[in-house]
N, C-alpha and C positions, 0 to 999 in steps of 0.2 A: 504493500500500500504506500509506504513512504517513498519507494523508488518511483512509483508512478507520479506521485505528487511532485517530486523533485524534477521529473522529466517535463511536466507540462507547465509548471509555474512560470518559467521565463516567457512562454507564449501567452499565458494569461496576463502577465504584467504588460507585455508589449501591446496586446490588443486593448487592454484597459487604457493605456496611455494614448493610443491612437483614437480611441473613442472619445476621450476627454478633449484631446486636441481638436477633433472634428466638431465637437459642440462649441468650443471657443471660436473656431473658424466660421461656422455657420452664423453664430450670433454677430460676429464682426461684419460679415457680408450683408446680413440683414440690416444692421445699423447703418452701414455705408449706403445701402440702397435707399433706405428711408431718408437719410440726410440729403442724398442727391435729389430726391423727389420733394423735399421740403416737408418732411414728416414732423409730427409733434415732438417737441423737445423731450417731454417726459418719457415717451416710448423709446426714443433714441438713447437717452441716458440710462434707461432700464436695461437696454440690450448691451451697453458698452461695459458693464461691470466685469464680465469674464475677461475681456481684453485688458482692462486696467489691473485686474488681479494677477493675470499672467505676467504683465510687465513688472508689477511690484515684486512678485516672487523671483523674477529673473534679475531684479536689482536695477531696473532701468526706469523706474518711476519714482 
């Protein structure tokens, strides 16, 4: 059982990180699209939090 867990865990982590990144990317694309169309500021700000969080974690904000 432990050997199976050790074998699949790296793949689970990579897929999880890719899923998280895709959520951030989709939120940013939606925010940019709304901003380009003159969307409501409240909606745009609500969608930009994942991007700001990712920049803060990376030490760039």
